[in-house]
C-alpha positions in Angstrom: 0.0 0.0 0.0 1.3 3.4 -1.0 0.3 6.1 1.5 -0.4 9.5 0.0 0.8 12.4 2.2 0.4 16.2 2.0 2.8 18.6 3.8 1.6 22.0 5.1 4.5 24.3 5.8 7.8 24.2 4.0 10.1 25.7 6.7 13.6 24.4 7.3 12.5 21.3 9.3 10.1 20.2 6.7 12.7 20.6 4.0 15.4 19.0 6.2 13.5 16.1 7.6 9.9 15.5 6.4 10.2 15.9 2.6 13.4 13.8 2.4 11.8 11.1 4.5 8.8 10.9 2.1 11.1 10.9 -0.9 13.2 8.1 0.5 10.3 5.7 1.3 9.0 3.4 -1.3 5.7 3.2 0.7 5.1 7.0 0.8 4.1 9.4 -1.9 4.1 13.2 -1.6 0.9 14.2 -3.5 0.2 17.7 -2.2 1.9 20.7 -0.5 0.7 24.0 0.9 2.9 26.9 1.8 3.0 30.7 1.7 6.0 30.4 -0.6 5.5 27.5 -3.0 8.8 28.4 -4.7 10.5 26.6 -1.9 9.3 23.3 -3.4 10.1 21.8 -6.8 8.4 18.5 -7.6 5.3 16.9 -9.0 3.1 17.2 -6.0 0.1 19.5 -6.4 0.5 22.9 -4.8 -2.2 24.6 -2.8 -2.2 28.1 -1.3 -5.1 27.4 1.0 -4.8 24.4 3.4 -8.5 23.9 3.5 -8.4 23.2 -0.3 -5.6 20.6 0.3 -7.7 18.9 3.0 -10.7 18.7 0.8 -8.8 17.7 -2.4 -9.1 13.9 -2.0 -5.4 13.7 -2.9 -4.0 12.7 0.5 -4.6 10.0 3.2 -2.7 12.0 5.8 -1.0 15.4 6.3 2.1 16.6 8.0 1.6 20.0 9.8 5.0 21.7 9.9 4.0 25.3 10.5 4.7 27.7 13.4 3.5 26.6 16.9 0.6 29.1 17.1 -1.0 27.7 13.9 -0.9 24.0 14.8 -4.3 23.7 16.4 -6.3 25.5 13.7 -4.7 23.5 10.9 -4.6 20.1 12.6 -8.2 20.5 13.7 -9.3 21.3 10.1 -7.4 18.3 8.8 -8.9 15.9 11.5 -12.4 17.2 10.8 -11.8 16.4 7.1 -11.2 12.8 8.1 -7.4 12.9 7.6 -4.7 11.3 9.7 -2.4 14.0 11.1 1.3 14.2 12.1 1.7 17.6 13.7 5.1 19.1 14.7 5.9 19.7 18.3 4.5 21.3 20.4 1.1 20.0 19.1 -0.5 23.2 20.4 0.2 26.1 22.7 -2.5 25.6 25.2 -3.8 22.5 27.0 -7.4 23.2 25.9 -6.3 23.2 22.2 -4.2 20.1 22.6 -7.0 18.0 24.2 -9.4 19.4 21.6 -7.2 17.7 18.9 -7.1 14.5 20.8 -10.9 14.5 21.0 -11.3 15.4 17.4 -9.0 12.5 16.3 -11.0 10.1 18.4 -14.3 11.3 16.9 -13.0 11.0 13.4 -11.4 7.6 14.0 -8.0 8.7 12.6 -4.4 8.7 13.9 -2.9 11.8 15.6 0.9 11.8 16.0 3.4 14.4 17.1 6.9 15.0 15.7 8.9 14.2 18.8 11.8 12.7 16.9 13.6 11.3 20.0 10.6 9.1 20.9 10.9 6.9 17.8 14.3 5.3 18.8 14.7 1.7 20.0 16.1 3.1 23.3 13.1 5.3 23.9 10.7 2.4 23.3 12.7 0.2 25.7 12.9 3.0 28.3 9.1 3.3 28.3 8.7 -0.4 29.1 11.3 -0.2 31.8 9.8 2.9 33.5 6.3 1.4 33.5 7.1 -2.2 34.2 10.6 -2.8 35.7 11.7 -0.2 38.2 8.8 -0.4 40.6 7.0 2.7 42.0 8.2 5.8 40.3 9.6 8.2 42.9 11.6 10.9 41.2 12.5 12.2 37.7 15.1 14.7 36.7 16.3 15.9 33.3 18.1 18.6 31.4 18.1 20.1 27.9 20.9 22.4 26.7 21.3 23.8 23.2 22.5 26.8 21.2 18.9 28.1 20.7 19.8 31.6 21.8 21.8 32.0 18.6 18.7 31.1 16.7 16.6 33.5 18.8 18.9 36.3 18.0 19.3 35.4 14.4 22.9 34.4 14.6 22.6 30.7 13.8 24.1 29.5 10.5 21.0 27.3 9.9 17.3 27.4 10.5 14.6 29.9 10.5 14.4 32.4 13.4 10.6 32.5 13.0 10.5 28.9 14.5 11.8 30.3 17.8 8.4 31.8 18.6 7.4 30.6 22.0 10.9 30.5 23.5 12.9 27.8 25.0 9.9 26.2 26.8 7.9 25.8 23.6 10.8 25.0 21.3 13.1 22.9 23.4 11.9 22.0 26.8 8.9 20.4 25.1 11.1 17.6 23.9 12.0 16.6 27.5 8.4 17.0 28.7 7.1 15.0 25.8 9.5 12.2 26.4 8.6 12.3 30.1 4.8 12.0 29.6 5.3 9.2 27.0 7.7 7.2 29.2 5.6 7.5 32.3 2.2 7.5 30.8 1.4 10.3 33.3 0.6 14.0 33.2 1.5 16.4 36.0 -0.7 17.7 38.8 1.2 20.8 39.8 4.1 22.8 38.4 6.4 25.6 39.8 8.7 27.3 37.4 11.3 30.0 36.9 12.2 31.4 33.5 14.9 33.9 32.4 14.7 35.9 29.1 18.3 37.0 29.1 17.3 40.4 27.8 15.3 38.9 24.9 11.5 39.1 24.4 11.1 35.4 25.0 12.4 32.8 27.5 15.8 31.3 27.1 16.4 29.5 30.4 13.8 27.4 32.2 13.7 25.5 35.5 10.7 23.7 36.9 9.6 21.3 39.6 6.5 19.2 39.3 4.4 16.5 40.8 3.2 13.8 38.5 -0.1 12.0 38.8 0.6 9.1 41.1 2.9 11.2 43.4 6.4 11.1 41.8 8.2 14.5 41.9 10.7 15.8 39.5 12.8 18.7 38.2 13.6 19.8 34.6 16.0 22.5 33.3 16.5 23.8 29.8 18.9 26.5 28.6 19.5 27.8 25.1 22.8 29.6 26.1 25.3 26.8 25.2 28.2 28.3 23.3 28.5 27.3 19.7 30.7 24.2 19.2 29.4 22.5 22.3 27.0 19.5 22.0 23.3 19.6 22.6 22.1 17.5 25.6 18.8 15.9 26.2 18.7 13.6 29.2 16.2 12.1 31.6 16.6 10.0 34.6 13.8 8.0 36.3 14.2 6.7 39.8 11.9 3.9 41.1 11.8 1.7 44.2 13.4 -1.3 42.3 15.8 0.5 39.9 16.5 3.5 37.8 16.7 4.4 34.1 18.9 6.9 32.3 17.9 8.0 28.8 20.0 10.1 26.5 17.4 11.3 24.0 19.8 13.2 21.8 22.0 10.2 21.1 19.5 7.4 21.4 21.2 5.6 24.3 19.9 4.3 27.6 20.9 2.4 30.7 18.6 0.4 32.9 19.9 -0.2 36.4 18.2 -2.9 38.4 17.9 -3.3 42.1 19.9 -6.6 42.0 22.9 -4.7 40.6 22.5 -5.8 37.0 22.5 -3.4 34.1 21.2 -3.2 30.6 22.8 -0.7 28.2 21.2 0.2 25.0 22.9 1.9 22.0 21.5 2.7 18.5 22.2 0.5 15.5 25.5 2.0 14.2 24.1 1.8 10.7 21.3 4.2 11.5 21.5 7.8 12.6 21.1 8.3 16.4 18.8 11.3 15.7 16.2 9.6 13.5 14.9 12.7 11.7 13.0 10.5 9.2 11.3 8.3 11.8 8.2 10.3 12.6 7.1 10.4 8.9 8.0 6.8 8.3 6.1 5.7 11.4 3.2 7.9 10.4 3.0 6.1 7.1 3.0 2.8 8.8 0.2 3.8 11.1 -2.0 4.8 8.1 -1.2 1.6 6.4 -2.3 -0.4 9.4 1.0 -1.5 10.8 3.3 -0.3 13.6 2.8 1.7 16.8 2.1 5.3 17.5 5.3 6.3 19.5 4.2 9.9 20.0 0.4 9.8 20.3 -1.8 12.8 20.9 -2.8 12.1 24.5 0.8 12.0 25.7 1.7 15.1 23.8 -1.3 16.9 25.1 -0.2 16.1 28.7 3.1 17.6 27.8 1.5 20.8 26.5 -0.4 21.1 29.7 2.8 21.0 31.7 4.5 23.6 29.5 1.5 25.9 29.7 1.4 25.6 33.5 5.2 26.4 33.6 4.6 29.6 31.7 1.8 30.5 34.0 3.8 29.7 37.1 6.8 31.8 35.9 4.5 34.7 35.3 2.8 34.6 38.7 5.7 33.3 40.9 3.3 30.7 42.3 2.8 26.9 41.9 0.1 26.2 39.3 -2.3 23.3 39.1 -2.2 21.5 35.7 -5.5 21.5 33.9 
């Protein structure tokens, strides 16, 4: 079965990851695109200026939404209402209400809703989820950190990318990766969040620190900074502590270690023939879902729980008070 896909938004990530993934797969066909600047695409797919026309065209089985954060809800909701499967870039929305609305819309339409959290499609991430939920006992504590050079992108100094994608700051652009991995691995959302954020003289957040309590009682901390000097590596790491063991997960490099209470360990590394950062994996897995095979490694409900945590963190940082997650 060849799955027909449309892509809405031809920014740098779509051109760097999604379009090459479709082109490289014998099971996928790019049949339609929609962008404000169609000249960024050269190919045989039909071009639309209005996404609603693409959604109603009958040319696609599913769509990839790769537009700025603030547009995700409107576009994804229209596609879901048209009966299309949707892969939407992270974060799936900017408010919890919008995110859960997409989850509900997908359920009503009976279609798949996935989110472009690239790090969740690795073999290590899949194994980490099983270990956290089944092997380390009661979850007690979680901590994690994300460090990157995003401040260069925010200030327009990066040698790659599109500064427009920085809208929403470090929390929306980067911390969301950690939080998405957390909600996926634990299967839990948060009950309460307290956060600090620093803008570093910019009009958006660049440094984040938050504490939280998950459903079920586990507590945790996460930090994210976009101030890493150029030339230093990006880090994305989470650690889960349970009553019978702990798990370390390096999301960036697709590695993990499972430490058991009896002293034994299991270390996981990516297949050396495959890239550690599987940029093609979300689209490939999305095609498999539509074709009726494979698992949804970044489903809407886990991503919506992540949006709720990020939204609560922004509210907390703005008020200086702990915030209940809704």
